[in-house]
C-alpha positions as CSV (number, residue, x, y, z in Angstrom):
1,X,-0.1,-0.3,0.0
2,X,1.2,3.5,-0.7
3,X,1.9,6.0,2.2
4,X,-0.9,8.3,-0.5
5,X,-3.5,5.1,0.0
6,X,-2.8,4.5,3.8
7,X,-3.0,8.1,4.1
8,X,-6.5,8.7,2.1
9,X,-7.3,5.7,4.7
10,X,-6.5,6.7,8.2
11,X,-8.2,9.6,7.4
12,X,-11.4,7.4,6.0
13,X,-11.6,5.9,8.8
14,X,-11.5,8.9,10.9
15,X,-14.6,10.4,8.8
16,X,-16.8,7.6,9.7
17,X,-15.7,8.0,13.8
18,X,-17.0,11.6,12.5
19,X,-19.7,11.3,10.8
20,X,-21.1,8.9,13.6
21,X,-20.7,10.9,16.3
22,X,-22.9,13.1,14.3
23,X,-25.7,11.2,13.9
24,X,-26.0,10.8,17.3
25,X,-25.4,14.4,18.3
26,X,-28.3,14.4,15.7
27,X,-29.8,11.6,17.9
28,X,-29.7,14.2,20.8
29,X,-30.8,17.2,18.7
30,X,-34.3,15.2,18.3
31,X,-35.0,15.0,22.6
32,X,-33.9,18.3,23.0
33,X,-36.4,20.9,24.4
34,X,-37.7,22.7,20.8
35,X,-35.4,25.8,20.9
36,X,-32.3,23.8,22.5
37,X,-32.5,21.8,18.8
38,X,-33.5,24.4,16.7
39,X,-29.7,25.9,18.7
40,X,-28.7,22.0,18.3
41,X,-29.5,21.7,14.4
42,X,-27.6,24.5,13.5
43,X,-24.3,24.4,14.8
44,X,-25.1,20.8,13.2
45,X,-25.7,21.8,9.7
46,X,-22.2,23.3,10.2
47,X,-21.3,20.1,11.4
48,X,-22.2,18.2,8.4
49,X,-21.1,21.7,6.7
50,X,-17.2,20.0,8.0
51,X,-18.4,16.9,7.4
52,X,-18.6,17.4,3.6
53,X,-15.4,19.7,2.9
54,X,-13.5,17.2,4.0
55,X,-14.8,14.5,2.6
56,X,-14.7,16.4,-0.5
57,X,-11.2,17.2,0.4
58,X,-10.1,13.5,0.4
59,X,-12.1,13.4,-3.7
60,X,-9.1,15.6,-4.7
61,X,-7.3,14.1,-2.9
62,X,-8.0,10.3,-4.8
63,X,-7.3,12.0,-7.9
64,X,-4.2,13.8,-7.0
65,X,-0.5,11.5,-9.0
66,X,1.9,10.1,-5.8
67,X,4.1,13.3,-6.6
68,X,0.9,16.1,-6.2
69,X,-1.1,14.4,-3.3
70,X,1.8,15.9,-0.6
71,X,1.2,19.3,-1.4
72,X,-2.9,18.3,-0.6
73,X,-2.3,17.0,2.6
74,X,-1.6,20.5,5.0
75,X,-5.3,21.4,2.9
76,X,-6.6,18.0,4.8
77,X,-4.9,18.7,7.8
78,X,-6.3,21.6,8.1
79,X,-9.8,20.5,7.6
80,X,-9.8,17.7,9.9
81,X,-8.4,19.5,12.5
82,X,-11.5,22.2,12.2
83,X,-13.6,19.1,12.1
84,X,-12.2,17.9,14.9
85,X,-12.3,21.4,16.8
86,X,-16.1,21.3,15.8
87,X,-17.0,17.6,16.8
88,X,-15.6,18.6,20.5
89,X,-16.4,22.0,21.0
90,X,-20.5,19.7,19.9
91,X,-19.6,17.3,22.5
92,X,-19.1,19.3,25.4
93,X,-22.2,22.1,24.3
94,X,-24.1,18.0,24.3
95,X,-22.8,17.6,28.3
96,X,-24.6,20.6,29.4
C-alpha cells in the first residue's frame, strides 16, 4: 500500500467516526426541547458542512498523482483539524 493510500485510509476511518458522532448528536438533538433543538440543529448543520468539505478534500486527494498528493496534505489536515475541534465543541455543548 502506498503512503498516499495509507493516509487516505486513515482519514477515511477518522471521517467515518466523525460521521457516527454527528449522527449521535443528531439523535440527542431530537430528544431536546424545541428551542434547544433549533440551536443544536444549526450547529449540526455547520458540522455537516465541515464533514462534507473534508470528504471533498479526500476526493481531490484520490484524484491527485502520487507526487502531487503531498502538497494537498496540508489542506486536508486543516480541514480535519477544524472538524475535530468542532466535534469536541459540539460534544461539550451536548453535555451541558
